[in-house]
C-alpha positions in Angstrom: -52.4 -19.1 48.7 -51.5 -15.8 50.4 -54.0 -13.0 49.6 -53.1 -9.3 49.3 -54.4 -6.7 51.8 -55.7 -3.6 50.1 -52.7 -1.5 51.1 -50.1 -4.1 50.0 -50.5 -4.4 46.2 -48.5 -1.4 45.1 -45.8 1.0 46.3 -46.9 4.6 46.2 -43.4 5.9 46.6 -40.3 4.5 44.9 -36.7 5.1 45.7 -34.4 6.9 43.3 -32.4 3.8 42.8 -32.5 0.0 43.2 -30.0 -2.7 42.7 -32.3 -4.5 40.3 -35.2 -3.3 38.2 -37.5 -6.0 36.7 -39.8 -4.6 34.0 -43.0 -6.5 33.7 -44.9 -8.3 36.4 -46.0 -11.3 34.4 -45.2 -15.0 34.7 -41.5 -14.4 34.4 -41.1 -11.1 36.2 -42.9 -12.2 39.3 -40.6 -15.2 39.6 -37.4 -13.2 39.0 -38.4 -10.4 41.4 -39.1 -12.9 44.2 -35.9 -14.8 43.7 -33.8 -11.7 43.7 -35.6 -10.3 46.8 -34.8 -13.6 48.7 -31.4 -11.9 49.4 -32.3 -9.2 51.9 -29.1 -7.3 51.1 -30.3 -6.2 47.7 -33.2 -3.9 46.7 -35.6 -4.9 43.9 -38.2 -2.9 42.0 -40.9 -4.7 39.9 -42.8 -2.4 37.5 -46.1 -3.6 36.0 -48.3 -1.7 33.5 -51.5 -3.5 34.7 -53.4 -3.4 37.9 -54.1 -5.7 40.8 -54.8 -9.4 40.3 -57.3 -9.4 43.2 -60.4 -9.6 41.0 -62.8 -12.5 40.6 -62.0 -13.2 37.0 -58.4 -13.8 38.0 -58.9 -15.7 41.2 -61.5 -18.1 39.8 -59.9 -20.1 37.0 -63.3 -21.1 35.5 -63.8 -17.4 34.6 -60.6 -17.1 32.7 -62.2 -16.4 29.3 -63.9 -13.2 30.6 -60.4 -11.6 30.9 -59.9 -11.7 27.1 -60.7 -8.2 25.8 -61.0 -6.7 29.3 -58.7 -4.1 30.9 -56.5 -7.0 31.9 -55.6 -7.6 28.2 -53.3 -5.4 26.2 -55.8 -5.8 23.3 -53.3 -6.3 20.6 -54.2 -7.9 17.2 -52.2 -9.1 14.3 -51.8 -7.2 11.0 -54.0 -8.4 8.1 -52.7 -11.7 6.8 -53.2 -13.1 3.3 -52.8 -16.6 4.6 -55.8 -16.0 6.9 -57.9 -14.5 4.1 -57.1 -11.0 5.3 -58.2 -11.6 8.9 -56.6 -9.8 11.8 -56.7 -12.3 14.7 -56.6 -11.1 18.3 -53.4 -11.6 20.3 -54.4 -11.5 24.0 -51.7 -10.8 26.4 -51.9 -10.2 30.2 -51.9 -6.6 31.5 -52.3 -7.4 35.2 -50.0 -8.5 38.0 -49.1 -12.1 37.1 -49.5 -11.4 33.4 -50.6 -14.4 31.4 -50.5 -16.6 34.5 -53.4 -14.5 35.8 -55.7 -14.6 32.8 -54.9 -17.8 31.0 -56.6 -21.3 31.1 -54.2 -22.4 33.9 -52.7 -25.3 31.8 -49.3 -26.4 32.9 -47.6 -27.9 29.9 -43.9 -28.5 30.5 -42.7 -29.0 26.9 -40.9 -31.8 25.1 -37.4 -33.0 25.7 -36.3 -31.9 22.3 -37.4 -28.3 23.0 -34.8 -27.9 25.7 -32.1 -29.8 23.8 -32.6 -27.5 20.9 -32.4 -24.4 23.2 -29.2 -25.7 24.7 -27.7 -26.2 21.2 -28.8 -22.7 20.1 -27.4 -21.1 23.2 -24.2 -23.2 23.3 -25.0 -23.9 26.9 -25.9 -27.3 28.3 -27.6 -25.7 31.3 -30.6 -25.1 29.1 -30.9 -28.8 28.3 -33.6 -31.3 29.3 -32.0 -32.8 32.4 -31.2 -29.3 33.8 -34.8 -28.2 33.1 -36.2 -31.3 34.8 -34.3 -30.4 37.9 -36.0 -27.0 37.9 -39.4 -28.5 37.5 -38.8 -31.0 40.3 -37.8 -28.1 42.6 -40.7 -25.8 41.9 -43.6 -28.2 41.5 -45.9 -29.7 44.1 -47.3 -32.4 41.9 -50.6 -34.1 43.0 -50.8 -36.7 40.2 -49.3 -40.1 39.5 -45.9 -40.5 41.1 -42.8 -40.1 38.8 -39.7 -39.4 40.9 -37.5 -38.7 38.0 -39.8 -36.2 36.2 -42.1 -34.8 38.8 -41.5 -32.9 42.0 -43.4 -32.6 45.3 -43.3 -29.9 48.0 -42.5 -27.0 45.6 -44.3 -23.6 45.4 -46.6 -24.5 42.5 -49.6 -26.8 43.1 -50.0 -28.8 39.9 -52.8 -31.3 39.5 -55.0 -33.0 37.0 -58.7 -31.9 36.6 -60.9 -33.2 39.4 -64.1 -34.9 38.2 -63.8 -33.8 34.5 -66.9 -33.7 32.3 -68.1 -37.2 31.2 -67.1 -36.5 27.7 -63.4 -36.6 28.6 -63.0 -40.4 29.1 -64.8 -40.9 25.8 -62.3 -38.6 24.0 -59.4 -40.4 25.6 -60.7 -43.8 24.5 -61.4 -42.5 20.9 -57.9 -41.0 20.7 -56.2 -44.0 22.0 -58.0 -46.1 19.4 -56.3 -44.1 16.7 -52.8 -45.0 18.0 -52.3 -41.9 20.1 -51.8 -43.6 23.4 -53.6 -42.7 26.6 -51.1 -41.8 29.3 -51.4 -41.3 33.1 -49.4 -38.0 32.9 -49.3 -35.9 29.8 -46.2 -34.1 31.1 -44.3 -37.3 31.9 -42.7 -39.9 29.5 -45.0 -38.8 26.7 -43.1 -35.6 26.4 -39.9 -37.5 25.7 -41.3 -39.5 22.8 -44.1 -39.4 20.2 -46.8 -37.9 22.4 -50.0 -39.2 23.8 -53.4 -38.1 25.1 -54.9 -37.5 28.5 -55.9 -35.0 31.2 -54.2 -31.6 31.1 -52.1 -30.5 34.1 -53.6 -27.5 35.8 -52.3 -24.8 38.2 -55.3 -24.8 40.7 -55.9 -25.5 44.3 -58.8 -25.5 46.7 -61.3 -26.1 44.0 -61.1 -23.6 41.2 -58.6 -21.1 42.9 -56.0 -20.0 40.4 -52.3 -20.7 41.1 -50.7 -17.7 39.4 -47.1 -16.6 39.5 -48.0 -13.4 41.3 -50.1 -15.2 44.0 -47.5 -17.9 44.5 -44.1 -16.2 44.1 -44.8 -12.6 44.8 -47.7 -12.2 47.3 -45.8 -13.8 50.2 -42.9 -11.3 49.7 -45.0 -8.1 49.5 -44.2 -5.9 52.5 -40.6 -6.9 52.6 -38.4 -3.8 52.9 -36.2 -4.7 49.9 -39.0 -5.3 47.4 -41.2 -2.6 45.9 -44.0 -3.5 43.4 -45.3 -0.7 41.3 -48.6 -1.2 39.4 -50.2 0.8 36.6 -46.7 2.0 35.5 -45.7 1.7 31.9 -42.0 1.6 31.1 -41.3 3.9 28.1 -37.5 3.7 27.8 -34.3 2.1 29.1 -31.8 4.6 30.3 -28.1 4.3 29.6 -24.7 5.4 30.7 -22.6 4.7 27.6 -23.4 1.1 26.7 -24.6 0.2 30.2 -28.3 0.1 31.1 -28.5 2.4 34.1 -32.2 2.6 34.8 -35.7 3.1 33.3 -38.2 5.8 32.5 -41.9 5.1 33.1 -45.3 6.9 33.2 -47.7 6.4 36.0 -51.0 8.2 36.3 -49.9 10.7 33.7 -46.6 11.6 35.4 -43.2 10.8 34.1 -40.6 9.2 36.4 -37.1 7.8 36.2 -35.3 5.4 38.5 -31.8 4.1 38.4 -30.5 0.5 38.5 -27.3 -0.1 40.4 -26.7 -3.6 39.1 -29.0 -4.7 36.3 -32.3 -4.1 34.4 -34.3 -7.2 33.5 -36.9 -7.1 30.7 -39.8 -9.5 31.2 -42.5 -7.7 29.2 -43.5 -10.5 26.9 -42.8 -11.3 23.3 -44.6 -8.2 22.0 -43.6 -5.5 24.5 -40.0 -6.6 25.1 -38.9 -6.0 21.5 -41.0 -2.9 21.5 -39.1 -1.4 24.5 -35.8 -2.5 23.1 -36.5 -0.7 19.8 -37.8 2.4 21.6 -34.5 2.5 23.5 -32.4 2.3 20.4 -31.7 -1.5 20.3 -32.8 -3.2 17.2 -32.4 -3.2 13.4 -30.7 0.2 12.5 -32.8 0.8 9.4 -36.1 0.3 11.3 -35.0 2.6 14.2 -33.8 5.4 11.9 -37.1 5.2 10.0 -38.8 6.4 13.2 -36.1 8.9 14.2 -34.7 6.8 17.0 -31.0 7.0 17.6 -29.3 3.7 17.2 -27.6 2.5 20.4 -27.0 -1.1 19.3 -27.7 -2.6 16.0 -29.4 -6.0 16.5 -31.3 -7.1 13.5 -33.0 -9.9 15.4 -35.1 -7.7 17.7 -38.7 -8.3 16.9 -37.9 -11.1 14.4 -38.5 -14.8 14.9 -42.1 -14.2 16.2 -43.8 -17.6 16.8 -47.1 -18.6 18.2 -49.0 -21.8 18.5 -52.0 -21.8 16.2 -55.4 -22.6 17.6 -58.3 -23.4 15.3 -61.8 -22.3 16.3 -63.3 -25.8 15.4 -64.2 -28.7 15.4 -67.5 -28.3 17.3 -70.3 -30.6 18.3 -73.7 -29.8 19.9 -74.4 -31.7 23.1 -77.3 -34.1 23.4 -77.7 -32.9 27.0 -76.1 -29.5 27.9 -73.1 -29.9 30.1 -71.7 -26.9 32.0 -67.9 -26.6 31.8 -65.8 -27.8 34.7 -62.4 -26.9 36.1 -60.7 -24.7 33.5 -63.0 -25.8 30.7 -60.0 -27.4 28.9 -59.5 -30.7 30.6 -58.3 -32.9 27.7 -55.3 -32.6 25.4 -53.3 -34.7 23.0 -50.0 -34.4 21.3 -49.3 -36.2 18.0 -47.4 -36.0 14.8 -49.0 -34.7 11.6 -46.7 -36.9 9.5 -44.1 -39.6 9.9 -40.4 -38.6 10.3 -40.9 -35.7 12.6 -38.6 -35.6 15.7 -41.3 -34.0 17.9 -45.1 -34.0 18.1 -46.4 -31.0 16.1 -50.1 -31.2 16.9 -51.7 -30.2 20.2 -55.5 -30.0 20.1 -57.4 -29.1 23.3 -60.9 -29.6 24.4 -62.9 -26.4 24.8 -66.0 -27.2 26.8 -68.0 -24.5 25.0 -68.9 -23.5 21.5 -65.7 -21.9 20.0 -65.8 -20.2 16.6 -63.9 -17.4 14.9 -65.8 -14.4 13.7 -65.7 -15.7 10.1 -66.7 -19.3 11.1 -69.6 -17.9 13.1 -71.0 -16.2 10.0 -70.7 -19.4 7.9 -72.1 -22.0 10.3 -74.9 -22.6 12.7 -73.0 -22.2 16.0 -74.8 -23.5 19.1 -75.6 -20.8 21.7 -74.9 -21.0 25.3 -71.7 -22.0 27.2 -73.0 -25.5 28.1 -74.6 -26.2 24.7 -71.6 -27.6 22.8 -68.0 -28.8 23.0 -65.1 -28.1 20.7 -62.1 -30.2 20.0 -59.9 -27.3 18.9 -57.0 -28.3 16.5 -53.7 -26.8 17.6 -50.2 -26.5 16.0 -47.4 -27.0 18.4 -44.4 -26.4 16.2 -45.1 -23.9 13.4 -42.7 -23.3 10.6 -44.1 -19.8 9.9 -42.2 -16.8 11.4 -43.5 -13.3 12.0 -42.1 -10.0 13.2 -42.9 -7.2 15.6 -42.3 -3.7 14.3 -42.7 -0.2 15.8 -45.7 1.8 14.5 -44.0 5.0 15.6 -41.6 6.4 18.2 -44.6 7.0 20.5 -44.2 4.6 23.4 -47.9 4.3 23.8 -48.6 3.3 20.2 -49.4 -0.3 19.7 -46.7 -2.1 17.8 -47.3 -3.7 14.4 -47.4 -7.5 14.8 -47.1 -9.5 11.6 -48.0 -12.9 13.0 -47.8 -14.6 9.6 -50.0 -17.5 10.8 -50.0 -20.3 8.1 -47.6 -18.4 5.9 -45.6 -21.7 5.4 -47.5 -24.3 3.4 -46.3 -27.0 5.8 -48.3 -25.3 8.6 -51.5 -25.4 6.5 -51.0 -29.0 5.7 -50.4 -29.9 9.4 -53.6 -28.1 10.4 -55.6 -29.8 7.7 -54.4 -33.1 9.1 -55.2 -32.0 12.6 -58.8 -31.1 11.6 -59.2 -34.6 10.1 -57.9 -36.2 13.3 -60.2 -34.1 15.6 -63.2 -34.9 13.4 -62.4 -38.6 13.5 -62.1 -38.5 17.3 -65.2 -36.4 17.8 -67.3 -38.5 15.5 -66.2 -41.8 17.0 -68.9 -44.2 18.2 -67.8 -43.9 21.8 -68.6 -40.1 21.7 -72.2 -40.7 20.4 -73.9 -40.1 23.8 -72.4 -36.6 23.8 -73.1 -35.6 20.2 -76.4 -34.4 18.9 -74.8 -33.0 15.7 -71.5 -31.8 14.3 -71.9 -28.1 14.1 -68.8 -27.5 12.0 -66.8 -28.0 9.8 -68.4 -31.2 8.6 -66.9 -33.4 5.8 -65.0 -30.7 3.9 -62.2 -31.7 1.6 -59.5 -30.1 -0.5 -59.7 -26.4 -1.1 -62.8 -26.0 1.0 -61.1 -27.6 4.0 -58.1 -25.4 3.6 -60.3 -22.3 3.4 -62.0 -23.4 6.6 -58.6 -23.6 8.3 -57.6 -20.1 7.1 -60.9 -18.7 8.4 -60.8 -20.5 11.7 -57.1 -20.1 12.6 -56.0 -17.8 15.4 -53.7 -17.5 18.4 -53.1 -20.0 21.2 -52.1 -17.0 23.3 -48.4 -18.2 23.2 -46.4 -15.4 21.6 -42.7 -16.0 21.7 -39.3 -15.8 20.1 -38.8 -12.1 19.4 -35.6 -11.6 21.4 -34.0 -14.9 20.5 -31.4 -16.6 22.6 -28.4 -17.7 20.6 -24.7 -17.5 19.9 -22.9 -14.4 18.7 -22.5 -15.9 15.3 -26.3 -16.0 14.9 -27.3 -12.7 13.3 -30.9 -13.0 14.6 -29.9 -13.7 18.2 -30.6 -10.9 20.7 -29.4 -12.4 23.9 -26.7 -15.0 24.7 -27.0 -18.1 26.9 -26.8 -15.9 30.0 -29.7 -13.8 28.7 -27.5 -10.8 28.3 -28.4 -8.4 25.4 -25.5 -8.5 22.9 -23.5 -5.3 23.0 -25.1 -3.9 26.2 -24.0 -4.2 29.8 -26.4 -4.6 32.7 -29.4 -5.6 30.6 -31.0 -9.0 30.3 -34.2 -10.4 28.8 -36.1 -13.2 30.5 -39.5 -14.1 29.2 -41.0 -16.1 26.3 -39.3 -13.8 23.8 -35.9 -15.5 24.3 -37.2 -18.9 23.1 -35.2 -19.8 20.0 -38.1 -22.1 19.0 -41.5 -22.2 20.7 -42.0 -24.9 23.3 -44.2 -27.9 22.5 -47.3 -27.1 24.6 -48.7 -24.1 26.5 -45.8 -21.7 27.2 -46.5 -20.7 30.8 -44.4 -23.5 32.3 -41.4 -23.0 30.0 -41.6 -19.3 30.7 -41.3 -20.0 34.4 -38.3 -22.2 33.7 -36.7 -19.3 31.8 -37.4 -17.1 34.8 -36.0 -19.6 37.3 -32.9 -20.0 35.1 -32.5 -16.3 34.9 -32.6 -16.0 38.6 -29.9 -18.7 38.9 -27.8 -16.8 36.5 -28.2 -13.5 38.3 -27.7 -15.0 41.7 -24.4 -16.5 40.5 -23.2 -13.3 38.7 -23.9 -11.1 41.7 -23.1 -13.7 44.4 -26.6 -13.4 46.0 -27.9 -15.3 48.9 -31.4 -16.7 49.3 -33.7 -19.7 49.5 -33.4 -21.3 46.0 
């Protein structure tokens, strides 16, 4: 992994104009900026609101949880939700070069076949389909696990491997889960993601022990210092500039000073599923009634901006105290399974993950005796992969520095509550299996709750999986909620594309970093074709 020198990580001076401006230096933005800059004939500016990723909490993947709530997190939270008993769960989102890929748990989950087939149908473009996506994965991965020539690639930029020497609990969980009919598989990202799921070791983006493989370190760092790429940190984009209906540049604020810069070819938004719709609305693109309420002139009425908000739900439970304390290893999340909550579903909708620490929401912590100390307990955290609930991102005001209002609507649909109840039951059955006895002093929570009491526990424990998506939906022109087309162009606007998790018509099955990188690679292919660019890819 190439490391930054102190004088390389930001451009102190920017030019008045670039061919391409990429807004947001997260998992998608780093990929797109690199791919565009591979053509030395074009100039590229990447603008990131956060700071450098050269800090221990980013570089060492075992420290990832310390980033939550830090200066590397936007610090957003959801609006009060009746379905969560009025709670306002946190919505962590990376505010640092590399974005979520710099602060997350480094899980590489590629998504299910049906995810991409559904995207292709929504966009009316087979290039978003599963076989096309597999080709991208094969090209960008350097897979260090069991060989699978059709599904896995070697020699790519991204080192992907299974956890090395996982905690002794993990084989017991695999055995207990397999015994319930959720089969143990050699590669959780392989054939299991074309069928009904399975259980096994998570895939991780790490190398040389616990060194994080982020999109900034992998894609961007080797290109810093090239004359055609400038990376500007600590710069918050406040508005998209226009000439008529064409995006012509951006305005941003850095260290208290306002700046503008022009884009000769295109502006690409990769700010994430909360900040991308926020910037679109601040720039006059969104639901006309909402914009007028804040005194914002309507440039393009697109009712779908901010709608279709989706996130995987992660439950802070179920938790068991260790017989003998066991410090977390690798990314502290080495085991995962995918399963269906009920018969008849096309795609697995449950995705619990092992958290090798006590893990409780603020409400659960008040109700139960939660073990203390990172090595004192383990949590099999129930997760919902395919929520039916939809939320919305709204502006709080026309102030570009005001946090938006995020109505996450977790568990708003009864089907999501039912699925999570079933997931708790499965996790408890696995954790209380005889094979896990050597690792279990006691069940800390929830215990044998039933009926309304179990539903109430789910409402009190539910929160984000850190996978916000869907708020600038990709779709056809006939879809009134679509914001971009299959080429990622914003409807009604020239020279403006969106490429991040916000374009997902439906959230991917599994952690969203890998599908977001696919979106970015696909965006780069589209831009390279549209502008006849040269390069390595």
